[in-house]
DODONU-362500 format. One record per atom (N, C-alpha, C, O, CB): residue in three letters; residue number from 1; x, y negated, z negated; atom name. Coordinates in nm, 2 decimals. Atoms other than C-alpha are relative to their C-alpha. Glycine has a CB too. Example, Ala and Ser with C-alpha at 12.3 -4.5 7.8 and 13.67 -1.06 7.14 Angstrom:
BEGIN
   code   pos        x        y        z   site
    ALA     1     0.09     0.12     0.00      N
    ALA     1     1.23     0.45    -0.78     CA
    ALA     1     0.09    -0.12     0.00      C
    ALA     1     0.19    -0.12    -0.07      O
    ALA     1    -0.10     0.00    -0.12     CB
    SER     2    -0.09     0.11     0.00      N
    SER     2     1.37     0.11    -0.71     CA
    SER     2    -0.08    -0.11    -0.08      C
    SER     2    -0.03    -0.22    -0.09      O
    SER     2     0.04    -0.05     0.14     CB
//
This chain:
BEGIN
   code   pos        x        y        z   site
    MET     1    -0.06    -0.12    -0.05      N
    MET     1    15.03   -27.09   -17.16     CA
    MET     1    -0.10     0.11     0.01      C
    MET     1    -0.19     0.13    -0.07      O
    MET     1     0.11     0.05    -0.10     CB
    GLN     2     0.10    -0.10    -0.03      N
    GLN     2    14.83   -26.81   -17.01     CA
    GLN     2     0.05     0.14    -0.04      C
    GLN     2     0.17     0.18    -0.02      O
    GLN     2    -0.03     0.00     0.15     CB
    SER     3    -0.04    -0.13     0.04      N
    SER     3    14.84   -26.46   -17.16     CA
    SER     3    -0.01     0.10     0.12      C
    SER     3    -0.08     0.08     0.21      O
    SER     3    -0.10     0.06    -0.11     CB
    PRO     4     0.00    -0.10    -0.11      N
    PRO     4    14.92   -26.16   -16.93     CA
    PRO     4    -0.13     0.07     0.02      C
    PRO     4    -0.20     0.09    -0.08      O
    PRO     4     0.12     0.10    -0.02     CB
    PRO     5     0.12    -0.07    -0.02      N
    PRO     5    14.63   -25.99   -16.77     CA
    PRO     5    -0.01     0.14    -0.08      C
    PRO     5     0.09     0.20    -0.10      O
    PRO     5    -0.03     0.02     0.15     CB
    ARG     6     0.02    -0.13     0.07      N
    ARG     6    14.48   -25.69   -16.95     CA
    ARG     6     0.05     0.12     0.08      C
    ARG     6     0.10     0.21     0.02      O
    ARG     6    -0.16     0.01    -0.03     CB
    ARG     7    -0.04    -0.11    -0.09      N
    ARG     7    14.56   -25.47   -16.65     CA
    ARG     7     0.15     0.02    -0.02      C
    ARG     7     0.20     0.13    -0.02      O
    ARG     7    -0.03    -0.04     0.15     CB
    HIS     8    -0.14    -0.01     0.03      N
    HIS     8    14.93   -25.55   -16.71     CA
    HIS     8     0.03     0.08    -0.13      C
    HIS     8     0.12     0.16    -0.13      O
    HIS     8     0.07    -0.14     0.00     CB
    PHE     9    -0.01    -0.06     0.13      N
    PHE     9    14.90   -25.45   -17.07     CA
    PHE     9    -0.03     0.15     0.01      C
    PHE     9     0.05     0.24    -0.05      O
    PHE     9    -0.09    -0.06    -0.11     CB
    ILE    10     0.04    -0.14    -0.01      N
    ILE    10    14.73   -25.12   -16.99     CA
    ILE    10     0.10     0.08     0.08      C
    ILE    10     0.13     0.19     0.05      O
    ILE    10    -0.14     0.01     0.07     CB
    CYS    11    -0.10    -0.07    -0.07      N
    CYS    11    14.99   -25.03   -16.73     CA
    CYS    11     0.12     0.02    -0.08      C
    CYS    11     0.18     0.13    -0.07      O
    CYS    11     0.04    -0.08     0.13     CB
    GLN    12    -0.12    -0.01     0.09      N
    GLN    12    15.27   -25.09   -16.98     CA
    GLN    12    -0.03     0.11    -0.10      C
    GLN    12     0.06     0.19    -0.13      O
    GLN    12     0.03    -0.13    -0.07     CB
    LEU    13     0.04    -0.10     0.10      N
    LEU    13    15.08   -24.88   -17.24     CA
    LEU    13     0.01     0.14     0.06      C
    LEU    13     0.05     0.24     0.00      O
    LEU    13    -0.14    -0.03    -0.05     CB
    LEU    14     0.00    -0.13    -0.07      N
    LEU    14    15.04   -24.59   -16.99     CA
    LEU    14     0.15     0.05     0.03      C
    LEU    14     0.18     0.16     0.02      O
    LEU    14    -0.08     0.00     0.13     CB
    ALA    15    -0.14    -0.04    -0.03      N
    ALA    15    15.41   -24.60   -16.89     CA
    ALA    15     0.07     0.04    -0.13      C
    ALA    15     0.15     0.14    -0.13      O
    ALA    15     0.07    -0.13     0.06     CB
    VAL    16    -0.06    -0.04     0.13      N
    VAL    16    15.52   -24.59   -17.26     CA
    VAL    16    -0.05     0.14    -0.04      C
    VAL    16     0.03     0.22    -0.09      O
    VAL    16    -0.02    -0.11    -0.10     CB
    GLY    17     0.06    -0.13     0.04      N
    GLY    17    15.28   -24.30   -17.33     CA
    GLY    17     0.06     0.11     0.09      C
    GLY    17     0.08     0.22     0.04      O
    GLY    17    -0.15    -0.01     0.02     CB
    GLY    18    -0.06    -0.10    -0.08      N
    GLY    18    15.42   -24.11   -17.03     CA
    GLY    18     0.14     0.04    -0.03      C
    GLY    18     0.18     0.15    -0.03      O
    GLY    18    -0.01    -0.05     0.15     CB
    MET    19    -0.13    -0.03     0.05      N
    MET    19    15.77   -24.15   -17.15     CA
    MET    19     0.00     0.09    -0.12      C
    MET    19     0.09     0.17    -0.14      O
    MET    19     0.08    -0.13    -0.02     CB
    GLY    20     0.01    -0.08     0.13      N
    GLY    20    15.67   -24.01   -17.49     CA
    GLY    20    -0.03     0.14     0.03      C
    GLY    20     0.02     0.23    -0.03      O
    GLY    20    -0.10    -0.07    -0.09     CB
    ALA    21     0.04    -0.14    -0.04      N
    ALA    21    15.50   -23.71   -17.33     CA
    ALA    21     0.12     0.08     0.06      C
    ALA    21     0.14     0.19     0.03      O
    ALA    21    -0.12     0.00     0.09     CB
    THR    22    -0.11    -0.06    -0.07      N
    THR    22    15.81   -23.64   -17.12     CA
    THR    22     0.11     0.04    -0.11      C
    THR    22     0.17     0.14    -0.10      O
    THR    22     0.06    -0.09     0.10     CB
    ALA    23    -0.10    -0.03     0.11      N
    ALA    23    16.04   -23.66   -17.43     CA
    ALA    23    -0.05     0.12    -0.08      C
    ALA    23     0.03     0.20    -0.12      O
    ALA    23     0.02    -0.13    -0.08     CB
    LEU    24     0.05    -0.11     0.08      N
    LEU    24    15.81   -23.43   -17.62     CA
    LEU    24     0.01     0.13     0.07      C
    LEU    24     0.05     0.23     0.01      O
    LEU    24    -0.15    -0.02    -0.04     CB
    ALA    25    -0.01    -0.12    -0.08      N
    ALA    25    15.81   -23.17   -17.34     CA
    ALA    25     0.14     0.04     0.00      C
    ALA    25     0.17     0.16     0.00      O
    ALA    25    -0.05    -0.02     0.14     CB
    GLY    26    -0.14    -0.03     0.00      N
    GLY    26    16.19   -23.19   -17.32     CA
    GLY    26     0.05     0.06    -0.14      C
    GLY    26     0.13     0.15    -0.14      O
    GLY    26     0.08    -0.12     0.03     CB
    ALA    27    -0.04    -0.04     0.13      N
    ALA    27    16.22   -23.14   -17.70     CA
    ALA    27    -0.05     0.15    -0.02      C
    ALA    27     0.02     0.22    -0.09      O
    ALA    27    -0.06    -0.09    -0.11     CB
    GLN    28     0.05    -0.14     0.02      N
    GLN    28    16.01   -22.82   -17.68     CA
    GLN    28     0.08     0.10     0.07      C
    GLN    28     0.09     0.22     0.03      O
    GLN    28    -0.15     0.01     0.04     CB
    THR    29    -0.08    -0.10    -0.07      N
    THR    29    16.23   -22.66   -17.42     CA
    THR    29     0.14     0.01    -0.04      C
    THR    29     0.21     0.10     0.00      O
    THR    29    -0.01    -0.04     0.15     CB
    SER    30    -0.13     0.00     0.04      N
    SER    30    16.55   -22.74   -17.59     CA
    SER    30     0.02     0.05    -0.14      C
    SER    30     0.10    -0.01    -0.22      O
    SER    30     0.07    -0.14     0.02     CB
    ALA    31    -0.01    -0.05     0.14      N
    ALA    31    16.51   -22.54   -17.91     CA
    ALA    31     0.14     0.06    -0.02      C
    ALA    31     0.20     0.11     0.08      O
    ALA    31    -0.11     0.11    -0.03     CB
    PRO    32    -0.14    -0.05     0.02      N
    PRO    32    16.84   -22.44   -18.07     CA
    PRO    32     0.00     0.15     0.01      C
    PRO    32    -0.10     0.22    -0.01      O
    PRO    32     0.05    -0.05    -0.14     CB
    LYS    33    -0.02    -0.14    -0.01      N
    LYS    33    16.98   -22.10   -18.01     CA
    LYS    33     0.05     0.06    -0.13      C
    LYS    33     0.12    -0.01    -0.21      O
    LYS    33     0.10     0.04     0.12     CB
    VAL    34    -0.04    -0.07     0.12      N
    VAL    34    17.03   -21.85   -18.29     CA
    VAL    34     0.16     0.01     0.00      C
    VAL    34     0.22     0.05     0.10      O
    VAL    34    -0.06     0.13    -0.02     CB
    ASP    35    -0.14    -0.01     0.02      N
    ASP    35    17.39   -21.86   -18.42     CA
    ASP    35     0.02     0.14    -0.06      C
    ASP    35    -0.03     0.17    -0.17      O
    ASP    35     0.06    -0.11    -0.09     CB
    GLU    36    -0.03    -0.14     0.05      N
    GLU    36    17.52   -21.50   -18.46     CA
    GLU    36     0.06     0.00    -0.14      C
    GLU    36     0.05     0.10    -0.21      O
    GLU    36     0.09     0.08     0.10     CB
    ASP    37    -0.07     0.00     0.13      N
    ASP    37    17.72   -21.61   -18.77     CA
    ASP    37    -0.09    -0.06    -0.11      C
    ASP    37    -0.04    -0.08    -0.22      O
    ASP    37     0.12    -0.09     0.02     CB
    SER    38     0.09     0.05     0.10      N
    SER    38    17.41   -21.76   -18.95     CA
    SER    38    -0.03     0.11    -0.10      C
    SER    38    -0.03     0.23    -0.06      O
    SER    38    -0.12    -0.06     0.06     CB
    ASP    39     0.04    -0.09     0.10      N
    ASP    39    17.30   -21.59   -19.27     CA
    ASP    39    -0.12     0.09     0.05      C
    ASP    39    -0.12     0.21     0.03      O
    ASP    39    -0.04    -0.06    -0.13     CB
    GLN    40     0.12    -0.08    -0.05      N
    GLN    40    16.96   -21.49   -19.11     CA
    GLN    40     0.04     0.10     0.11      C
    GLN    40    -0.01     0.21     0.11      O
    GLN    40    -0.10    -0.10     0.05     CB
    ALA    41    -0.05    -0.09    -0.11      N
    ALA    41    17.13   -21.34   -18.80     CA
    ALA    41     0.07     0.11    -0.06      C
    ALA    41     0.06     0.23    -0.01      O
    ALA    41     0.08    -0.08     0.10     CB
    LYS    42    -0.08    -0.10     0.06      N
    LYS    42    17.37   -21.15   -19.01     CA
    LYS    42    -0.09     0.10    -0.08      C
    LYS    42    -0.07     0.22    -0.07      O
    LYS    42     0.11    -0.05    -0.10     CB
    ALA    43     0.09    -0.08     0.07      N
    ALA    43    17.09   -21.02   -19.23     CA
    ALA    43    -0.08     0.10     0.09      C
    ALA    43    -0.11     0.21     0.05      O
    ALA    43    -0.10    -0.08    -0.09     CB
    LEU    44     0.08    -0.08    -0.09      N
    LEU    44    16.90   -20.89   -18.93     CA
    LEU    44     0.09     0.08     0.10      C
    LEU    44     0.04     0.15     0.19      O
    LEU    44    -0.09    -0.09     0.08     CB
    GLY    45    -0.10    -0.07    -0.09      N
    GLY    45    17.22   -20.76   -18.75     CA
    GLY    45    -0.01    -0.05     0.14      C
    GLY    45     0.01     0.02     0.24      O
    GLY    45    -0.03     0.14     0.00     CB
    TYR    46     0.02     0.05    -0.14      N
    TYR    46    17.14   -20.99   -18.45     CA
    TYR    46     0.13    -0.02     0.07      C
    TYR    46     0.23    -0.07     0.02      O
    TYR    46    -0.07    -0.13    -0.01     CB
    ARG    47    -0.11     0.02    -0.10      N
    ARG    47    17.37   -20.99   -18.15     CA
    ARG    47    -0.06    -0.05     0.13      C
    ARG    47    -0.17    -0.01     0.16      O
    ARG    47     0.09     0.13     0.02     CB
    HIS    48     0.05     0.05    -0.13      N
    HIS    48    17.32   -21.19   -17.83     CA
    HIS    48     0.01     0.11     0.11      C
    HIS    48    -0.07     0.10     0.21      O
    HIS    48     0.09    -0.12     0.05     CB
    ASP    49    -0.02    -0.11    -0.10      N
    ASP    49    17.43   -20.87   -17.64     CA
    ASP    49    -0.02     0.13    -0.07      C
    ASP    49     0.06     0.17    -0.15      O
    ASP    49     0.14    -0.02     0.07     CB
    THR    50     0.03    -0.13     0.06      N
    THR    50    17.28   -20.53   -17.73     CA
    THR    50     0.12     0.09     0.01      C
    THR    50     0.13     0.19    -0.07      O
    THR    50    -0.12     0.06     0.06     CB
    THR    51    -0.12    -0.09    -0.02      N
    THR    51    17.60   -20.36   -17.60     CA
    THR    51     0.11    -0.03    -0.10      C
    THR    51     0.20     0.05    -0.11      O
    THR    51     0.05    -0.01     0.14     CB
    LYS    52    -0.10     0.03     0.09      N
    LYS    52    17.80   -20.53   -17.87     CA
    LYS    52    -0.04     0.03    -0.15      C
    LYS    52     0.02    -0.02    -0.24      O
    LYS    52     0.04    -0.15     0.01     CB
    VAL    53     0.05    -0.03     0.14      N
    VAL    53    17.60   -20.40   -18.17     CA
    VAL    53     0.09     0.11    -0.06      C
    VAL    53     0.12     0.21     0.02      O
    VAL    53    -0.15     0.05     0.00     CB
    ASP    54    -0.08    -0.10     0.07      N
    ASP    54    17.80   -20.20   -18.42     CA
    ASP    54    -0.08     0.13    -0.03      C
    ASP    54    -0.17     0.13    -0.12      O
    ASP    54     0.06    -0.05    -0.13     CB
    GLY    55     0.08    -0.13     0.01      N
    GLY    55    17.66   -19.84   -18.38     CA
    GLY    55     0.02     0.07    -0.14      C
    GLY    55    -0.07     0.14    -0.18      O
    GLY    55     0.04     0.09     0.11     CB
    LYS    56    -0.02    -0.06     0.13      N
    LYS    56    17.82   -19.73   -18.71     CA
    LYS    56    -0.08    -0.07    -0.11      C
    LYS    56    -0.14     0.00    -0.20      O
    LYS    56     0.15     0.00    -0.04     CB
    LYS    57     0.07     0.08     0.10      N
    LYS    57    17.66   -20.01   -18.91     CA
    LYS    57    -0.15     0.01     0.02      C
    LYS    57    -0.23     0.01    -0.07      O
    LYS    57     0.04    -0.15     0.01     CB
    TYR    58     0.14     0.00    -0.04      N
    TYR    58    17.33   -19.98   -18.72     CA
    TYR    58    -0.03     0.13     0.08      C
    TYR    58    -0.05     0.12     0.20      O
    TYR    58    -0.05    -0.12     0.08     CB
    PRO    59     0.01    -0.12    -0.07      N
    PRO    59    17.28   -19.61   -18.63     CA
    PRO    59    -0.14     0.01     0.07      C
    PRO    59    -0.15     0.10     0.16      O
    PRO    59     0.01     0.12    -0.10     CB
    GLN    60     0.14    -0.01    -0.07      N
    GLN    60    16.91   -19.67   -18.53     CA
    GLN    60     0.01    -0.07     0.13      C
    GLN    60    -0.09    -0.06     0.21      O
    GLN    60    -0.10    -0.07    -0.09     CB
    HIS    61    -0.01     0.07    -0.12      N
    HIS    61    17.03   -19.89   -18.25     CA
    HIS    61     0.01     0.09     0.13      C
    HIS    61     0.09     0.19     0.12      O
    HIS    61     0.12    -0.10     0.00     CB
    VAL    62    -0.01    -0.06    -0.13      N
    VAL    62    16.98   -19.77   -17.89     CA
    VAL    62     0.02    -0.11     0.10      C
    VAL    62    -0.05    -0.21     0.10      O
    VAL    62    -0.13     0.09     0.03     CB
    PRO    63    -0.04     0.11    -0.10      N
    PRO    63    17.14   -19.97   -17.60     CA
    PRO    63    -0.12    -0.04     0.08      C
    PRO    63    -0.12    -0.16     0.13      O
    PRO    63     0.10     0.05     0.09     CB
    ALA    64     0.12     0.04    -0.07      N
    ALA    64    16.80   -19.97   -17.42     CA
    ALA    64    -0.09    -0.10    -0.07      C
    ALA    64    -0.17    -0.16    -0.01      O
    ALA    64    -0.08     0.12     0.05     CB
    GLN    65     0.08     0.09     0.08      N
    GLN    65    16.65   -20.17   -17.70     CA
    GLN    65     0.06    -0.14     0.02      C
    GLN    65     0.18    -0.17    -0.01      O
    GLN    65     0.00     0.04    -0.15     CB
    ARG    66    -0.05     0.14    -0.03      N
    ARG    66    16.68   -20.54   -17.60     CA
    ARG    66    -0.11    -0.09    -0.05      C
    ARG    66    -0.23    -0.05    -0.06      O
    ARG    66     0.02    -0.02     0.15     CB
    CYS    67     0.10     0.09     0.05      N
    CYS    67    16.50   -20.85   -17.73     CA
    CYS    67    -0.11    -0.02     0.10      C
    CYS    67    -0.22    -0.04     0.06      O
    CYS    67     0.07    -0.14    -0.02     CB
    ASP    68     0.10     0.02    -0.10      N
    ASP    68    16.32   -20.89   -17.40     CA
    ASP    68    -0.10     0.12     0.02      C
    ASP    68    -0.19     0.11     0.10      O
    ASP    68     0.06    -0.03     0.14     CB
    ASN    69     0.10    -0.11     0.00      N
    ASN    69    16.15   -20.55   -17.45     CA
    ASN    69    -0.05     0.03    -0.14      C
    ASN    69    -0.10     0.14    -0.17      O
    ASN    69     0.05     0.13     0.06     CB
    CYS    70     0.04     0.00     0.14      N
    CYS    70    16.07   -20.62   -17.82     CA
    CYS    70    -0.14    -0.07    -0.01      C
    CYS    70    -0.16    -0.17     0.06      O
    CYS    70     0.10    -0.06    -0.09     CB
    SER    71     0.13     0.07     0.02      N
    SER    71    15.72   -20.71   -17.94     CA
    SER    71     0.01    -0.14    -0.06      C
    SER    71    -0.09    -0.22    -0.05      O
    SER    71    -0.09     0.09    -0.09     CB
    PHE    72    -0.02     0.14     0.06      N
    PHE    72    15.86   -21.02   -18.12     CA
    PHE    72     0.05    -0.10     0.10      C
    PHE    72     0.05    -0.22     0.07      O
    PHE    72     0.09     0.01    -0.12     CB
    PHE    73    -0.05     0.09    -0.10      N
    PHE    73    16.01   -21.17   -17.80     CA
    PHE    73    -0.12    -0.09     0.05      C
    PHE    73    -0.22    -0.03     0.09      O
    PHE    73     0.07     0.08     0.12     CB
    GLN    74     0.11     0.09    -0.04      N
    GLN    74    15.80   -21.48   -17.71     CA
    GLN    74     0.02    -0.06     0.14      C
    GLN    74    -0.05    -0.16     0.17      O
    GLN    74    -0.01    -0.11    -0.10     CB
    GLY    75    -0.02     0.05    -0.13      N
    GLY    75    15.92   -21.54   -17.36     CA
    GLY    75    -0.07     0.09     0.10      C
    GLY    75    -0.13     0.19     0.07      O
    GLY    75     0.15     0.00     0.03     CB
    LYS    76     0.06    -0.07    -0.11      N
    LYS    76    15.81   -21.42   -17.02     CA
    LYS    76     0.11     0.09     0.06      C
    LYS    76     0.23     0.07     0.03      O
    LYS    76    -0.05    -0.10     0.11     CB
    LYS    77    -0.10    -0.08    -0.06      N
    LYS    77    15.98   -21.15   -16.82     CA
    LYS    77     0.10    -0.08     0.09      C
    LYS    77     0.05    -0.17     0.17      O
    LYS    77    -0.07     0.11     0.09     CB
    GLY    78    -0.10     0.08    -0.08      N
    GLY    78    16.30   -21.29   -16.67     CA
    GLY    78     0.06    -0.12    -0.08      C
    GLY    78     0.16    -0.18    -0.03      O
    GLY    78    -0.06    -0.04     0.13     CB
    ASP    79    -0.05     0.11     0.07      N
    ASP    79    16.35   -21.56   -16.93     CA
    ASP    79     0.13     0.04    -0.07      C
    ASP    79     0.14     0.14    -0.14      O
    ASP    79    -0.10    -0.05    -0.11     CB
    PRO    80    -0.13    -0.04     0.06      N
    PRO    80    16.72   -21.56   -17.04     CA
    PRO    80     0.00    -0.03    -0.15      C
    PRO    80     0.07     0.04    -0.23      O
    PRO    80     0.11    -0.08     0.06     CB
    TRP    81     0.01     0.04     0.14      N
    TRP    81    16.63   -21.72   -17.38     CA
    TRP    81    -0.14    -0.03    -0.03      C
    TRP    81    -0.22    -0.08     0.05      O
    TRP    81     0.09    -0.12    -0.04     CB
    ALA    82     0.14     0.03     0.04      N
    ALA    82    16.30   -21.74   -17.57     CA
    ALA    82    -0.01     0.00    -0.15      C
    ALA    82     0.09     0.04    -0.22      O
    ALA    82    -0.09     0.10     0.06     CB
    GLY    83     0.03    -0.01     0.14      N
    GLY    83    16.15   -21.77   -17.91     CA
    GLY    83    -0.02     0.14    -0.05      C
    GLY    83    -0.03     0.23     0.02      O
    GLY    83    -0.12    -0.09    -0.04     CB
    CYS    84     0.01    -0.13     0.07      N
    CYS    84    16.13   -21.49   -18.16     CA
    CYS    84    -0.07    -0.02    -0.13      C
    CYS    84    -0.04    -0.11    -0.21      O
    CYS    84     0.14     0.07    -0.02     CB
    ALA    85     0.07     0.02     0.13      N
    ALA    85    15.89   -21.44   -18.45     CA
    ALA    85     0.09     0.02    -0.12      C
    ALA    85     0.06    -0.03    -0.23      O
    ALA    85    -0.11     0.11     0.00     CB
    MET    86    -0.10    -0.02     0.11      N
    MET    86    16.19   -21.33   -18.67     CA
    MET    86     0.08    -0.13    -0.02      C
    MET    86     0.14    -0.14    -0.13      O
    MET    86     0.08     0.11     0.03     CB
    PHE    87    -0.09     0.12     0.01      N
    PHE    87    16.38   -21.66   -18.61     CA
    PHE    87    -0.07    -0.13     0.01      C
    PHE    87     0.00    -0.23     0.03      O
    PHE    87     0.10     0.01     0.11     CB
    GLY    88     0.07     0.13     0.01      N
    GLY    88    16.12   -21.93   -18.63     CA
    GLY    88     0.01    -0.07     0.13      C
    GLY    88    -0.03    -0.02     0.24      O
    GLY    88     0.05    -0.08    -0.11     CB
    ARG    89    -0.01     0.09    -0.12      N
    ARG    89    16.19   -22.21   -18.39     CA
    ARG    89     0.12     0.01     0.08      C
    ARG    89     0.15    -0.06     0.17      O
    ARG    89    -0.02    -0.15    -0.05     CB
    LYS    90    -0.12    -0.02    -0.07      N
    LYS    90    16.52   -22.08   -18.27     CA
    LYS    90    -0.02     0.10     0.11      C
    LYS    90    -0.11     0.18     0.11      O
    LYS    90     0.11     0.04    -0.09     CB
    GLN    91     0.01    -0.09    -0.12      N
    GLN    91    16.58   -21.90   -17.94     CA
    GLN    91     0.10     0.11    -0.01      C
    GLN    91     0.21     0.09    -0.07      O
    GLN    91     0.02    -0.08     0.13     CB
    ILE    92    -0.09    -0.12    -0.01      N
    ILE    92    16.73   -21.56   -17.89     CA
    ILE    92     0.02     0.04     0.14      C
    ILE    92    -0.05     0.00     0.23      O
    ILE    92    -0.07     0.12    -0.08     CB
    ALA    93    -0.04    -0.05    -0.14      N
    ALA    93    16.90   -21.40   -17.59     CA
    ALA    93    -0.08     0.12     0.04      C
    ALA    93    -0.10     0.21    -0.04      O
    ALA    93     0.15     0.03     0.01     CB
    ALA    94     0.08    -0.11    -0.05      N
    ALA    94    16.69   -21.17   -17.38     CA
    ALA    94     0.08     0.14    -0.01      C
    ALA    94     0.01     0.24    -0.05      O
    ALA    94    -0.03    -0.02     0.15     CB
    PRO    95    -0.07    -0.13     0.02      N
    PRO    95    16.97   -20.90   -17.38     CA
    PRO    95     0.04     0.03    -0.14      C
    PRO    95     0.12     0.12    -0.17      O
    PRO    95     0.12     0.01     0.09     CB
    GLY    96    -0.04    -0.02     0.14      N
    GLY    96    17.01   -20.93   -17.76     CA
    GLY    96    -0.07     0.11    -0.07      C
    GLY    96    -0.15     0.19    -0.01      O
    GLY    96    -0.03    -0.13    -0.07     CB
    TRP    97     0.06    -0.11     0.08      N
    TRP    97    16.91   -20.70   -18.04     CA
    TRP    97     0.01    -0.04    -0.15      C
    TRP    97     0.10    -0.11    -0.19      O
    TRP    97     0.07     0.14     0.02     CB
    CYS    98     0.00     0.01     0.15      N
    CYS    98    16.83   -20.70   -18.42     CA
    CYS    98    -0.07     0.12    -0.06      C
    CYS    98    -0.14     0.19     0.01      O
    CYS    98    -0.05    -0.14    -0.05     CB
    VAL    99     0.06    -0.11     0.07      N
    VAL    99    16.71   -20.45   -18.68     CA
    VAL    99    -0.15     0.00     0.00      C
    VAL    99    -0.21     0.10    -0.02      O
    VAL    99     0.05     0.01    -0.14     CB
    ALA   100     0.14     0.01     0.00      N
    ALA   100    16.36   -20.58   -18.65     CA
    ALA   100    -0.06     0.05     0.14      C
    ALA   100    -0.19     0.04     0.15      O
    ALA   100    -0.05    -0.14    -0.03     CB
    TRP   101     0.05    -0.04    -0.13      N
    TRP   101    16.33   -20.45   -18.29     CA
    TRP   101    -0.11     0.10    -0.01      C
    TRP   101    -0.11     0.20    -0.08      O
    TRP   101     0.12     0.06     0.08     CB
    ALA   102     0.12    -0.08     0.00      N
    ALA   102    15.99   -20.30   -18.22     CA
    ALA   102    -0.05     0.00     0.15      C
    ALA   102    -0.06    -0.10     0.21      O
    ALA   102    -0.11    -0.05    -0.10     CB
    LYS   103     0.04    -0.01    -0.14      N
    LYS   103    15.88   -20.17   -17.88     CA
    LYS   103    -0.12    -0.08     0.03      C
    LYS   103    -0.22    -0.08    -0.04      O
    LYS   103    -0.02     0.15     0.04     CB
    ALA   104     0.11     0.08    -0.04      N
    ALA   104    15.66   -20.41   -17.70     CA
    ALA   104    -0.11     0.09     0.06      C
    ALA   104    -0.08     0.19     0.13      O
    ALA   104     0.04    -0.11     0.11     CB
    PRO   105     0.10    -0.08    -0.05      N
    PRO   105    15.32   -20.27   -17.61     CA
    PRO   105     0.00    -0.01     0.16      C
    PRO   105     0.03    -0.11     0.21      O
    PRO   105    -0.14    -0.04    -0.05     CB
    ALA   106     0.00    -0.01    -0.15      N
    ALA   106    15.28   -20.16   -17.24     CA
    ALA   106    -0.11    -0.08     0.06      C
    ALA   106    -0.13    -0.08     0.18      O
    ALA   106     0.00     0.14     0.04     CB
//
């Protein structure tokens, strides 16, 4: 019985490696979104929509303050969801808000 050529083995190895890289890239883009009802979100007063923040509970809130103009927002301009330094590996909504909001440098 003859063993398969080395070239066949290398092609299979590259194909499997490519599938692993694709799966890893997909895992990075599908980070979970912050749940507004989680303890961490409640502690920070996080809301997915800045217009739904309780102004009585958070008098420092200004409607123009949004996650996408905060220094902790880790996305690019126009990203609807992105990472946040306050929430670790979870994603926040661009129009969201929390008490940690800090104006992004110009």
